[in-house]
C-alpha positions in Angstrom: 123.2 114.0 80.6 123.8 111.7 77.6 124.9 108.2 76.9 128.5 109.2 77.7 127.5 109.2 81.3 126.0 105.7 80.9 129.4 104.6 79.5 130.7 104.9 83.0 128.5 102.0 84.1 129.2 98.3 83.6 125.6 97.3 84.2 122.3 99.1 83.4 119.1 97.9 84.9 115.8 99.0 83.3 112.3 98.9 84.7 109.9 97.9 81.8 106.5 99.5 82.1 106.8 103.3 81.6 110.5 103.0 80.7 110.7 100.6 77.8 107.1 100.4 76.9 104.4 103.1 77.3 101.9 100.9 79.0 101.4 102.3 82.5 97.9 103.9 82.0 96.8 100.8 80.1 97.8 98.5 82.9 96.0 100.7 85.4 92.9 100.4 83.2 93.5 96.6 83.2 93.3 96.5 87.0 89.9 98.2 86.8 88.6 95.9 84.0 89.7 92.8 85.9 87.4 93.7 88.9 84.7 95.5 86.9 81.9 93.3 88.3 82.4 95.0 91.7 80.7 98.3 92.7 82.2 101.4 91.0 83.5 102.9 94.2 85.5 99.7 95.0 86.9 99.6 91.4 87.8 103.3 91.5 89.5 103.1 94.8 91.5 100.0 93.7 92.6 101.6 90.5 93.8 104.7 92.4 95.7 102.5 94.8 97.3 100.6 91.9 98.6 103.9 90.4 100.1 104.9 93.8 101.8 101.5 94.1 103.0 101.1 90.5 105.8 98.6 90.4 104.4 96.4 93.1 103.5 92.9 91.9 100.0 92.0 90.8 100.3 88.9 93.1 100.4 91.3 96.0 97.8 93.7 94.7 95.1 91.2 94.1 95.6 89.7 97.6 95.2 93.3 98.9 92.1 93.7 96.8 90.3 91.1 98.9 91.5 92.3 102.3 91.4 96.1 101.7 88.9 96.8 99.0 86.2 94.1 98.5 86.5 93.2 102.2 85.8 89.6 101.5 87.6 86.4 102.7 90.5 85.4 100.5 89.5 82.9 97.9 92.2 81.0 96.1 90.0 80.1 93.1 88.8 83.7 92.6 92.3 85.1 93.2 93.7 82.8 90.4 90.8 83.8 88.2 91.6 87.6 88.7 95.3 86.9 87.9 94.4 85.1 84.7 91.9 87.7 83.6 94.4 90.5 84.3 97.2 88.7 82.4 94.9 88.2 79.4 94.0 91.9 79.3 97.7 92.9 79.7 98.8 90.7 76.9 96.4 92.6 74.5 97.6 96.0 75.8 101.3 95.1 75.5 100.8 94.1 71.9 99.5 97.6 71.0 101.4 99.8 73.4 104.2 102.0 72.0 107.9 101.4 72.7 109.1 104.6 74.3 111.1 107.2 72.2 114.8 106.4 71.9 114.4 103.0 73.6 115.7 100.8 70.8 118.4 103.2 69.8 119.7 103.4 73.4 119.6 99.6 73.9 121.5 99.1 70.7 124.2 101.7 71.6 124.7 100.3 75.0 124.9 96.7 73.6 127.5 97.8 71.1 129.5 99.3 74.1 129.4 95.8 75.6 127.3 96.9 78.6 125.3 94.2 80.4 121.6 95.2 80.3 118.9 93.7 82.5 115.2 94.2 83.2 114.0 94.2 86.8 110.2 94.8 86.9 107.1 94.3 89.0 105.4 92.7 86.1 105.1 88.9 85.7 108.5 87.4 84.6 107.1 84.9 82.1 104.8 87.6 80.6 107.7 90.1 80.4 109.9 87.6 78.5 107.1 86.8 76.1 106.4 90.5 75.6 110.0 91.6 75.0 110.6 88.7 72.7 107.5 89.7 70.7 108.6 93.3 70.5 112.1 92.2 69.5 113.7 93.8 72.6 114.8 90.7 74.5 117.9 90.3 72.4 119.5 93.3 74.2 119.2 91.9 77.7 121.4 89.5 79.6 118.3 88.5 81.6 114.8 89.7 82.3 113.4 89.4 85.8 110.0 90.1 87.3 107.3 88.9 89.7 106.5 86.9 91.7 110.0 87.9 92.8 110.0 91.5 94.2 111.9 94.2 92.4 114.5 94.1 95.2 115.0 90.4 94.8 115.4 90.8 91.0 118.1 93.4 91.6 119.9 91.3 94.2 120.1 88.5 91.6 121.6 90.9 89.1 124.1 92.3 91.5 125.2 88.9 92.7 126.0 88.0 89.0 127.9 91.3 88.7 130.1 91.7 91.8 132.2 94.9 92.1 130.6 96.4 89.0 129.2 99.9 88.6 125.4 99.7 88.2 122.6 102.2 87.5 118.8 101.6 87.7 116.5 103.5 85.3 112.9 103.5 86.5 109.7 105.6 86.7 108.4 104.8 90.1 109.1 105.1 93.8 109.5 101.4 94.0 112.4 101.7 91.6 114.1 104.5 93.5 113.7 102.6 96.8 115.2 99.5 95.2 118.2 101.5 93.9 118.7 103.1 97.3 118.4 99.8 99.1 121.2 98.3 97.0 123.3 101.4 97.0 123.3 101.9 93.2 122.6 105.0 91.2 119.0 105.9 90.1 117.9 107.7 87.0 114.2 108.8 87.1 112.3 108.7 83.8 109.2 110.8 84.4 107.1 111.1 81.2 105.0 108.0 81.6 104.8 107.8 85.4 101.3 107.4 87.0 102.5 108.4 90.5 101.1 111.1 92.7 102.8 114.5 92.8 104.3 113.7 96.2 105.8 110.4 94.9 107.0 112.1 91.8 108.8 114.8 93.9 110.4 112.1 96.0 111.8 110.4 92.9 113.1 113.7 91.5 114.8 114.5 94.8 116.3 111.0 95.1 117.5 110.6 91.6 121.0 111.1 90.2 119.3 112.5 87.1 115.8 113.1 85.9 114.9 112.5 82.3 111.7 112.6 80.4 112.4 109.9 77.8 115.2 107.5 77.0 116.0 109.5 73.9 117.7 112.0 76.2 120.4 109.5 77.0 121.4 109.0 73.4 
């Protein structure tokens, strides 16, 4: 499969983490660092859970941290503190993480072909825009969407702006595949940087139109 196949689409939706930027493992580490004052077993279990649910918003995960891991009453002040601490750690990681091989070349090619490109991510929307501006990637995208909207809500917005267009979603997580299936659009699974379980990886492989390792394969 190469970019000639992508030429058949009017709209290409990209996940960000693990697709555009190699930051998945760093962000899992960030979840651990954010709650590092809790006992090691709680931290370890939370990080493992975050890997299995990659693509789900931090706003959801930190609420689940209280109910399912630390087993303490939800505290708005502490919740906001965790979100702020996590965002600060992620900002540092994003600045040092590598852009994935072929990413810029593919975005440039698709832009030259007048394709409409979007980002639909579980990461914070404001943070995503800041990061992609800083990495000089935002110029390729019509819009960049993220949490607190769900990935499905982000995709709905994109589809509503592009009625009757042929759309493909390129992602690296089960949440990406489920979103594509929910909206009846094609899904390409990029596997190199995924942090999913073997079972989740297999589900994505079986549900994808095509499996690639890196974006460079689409050039």
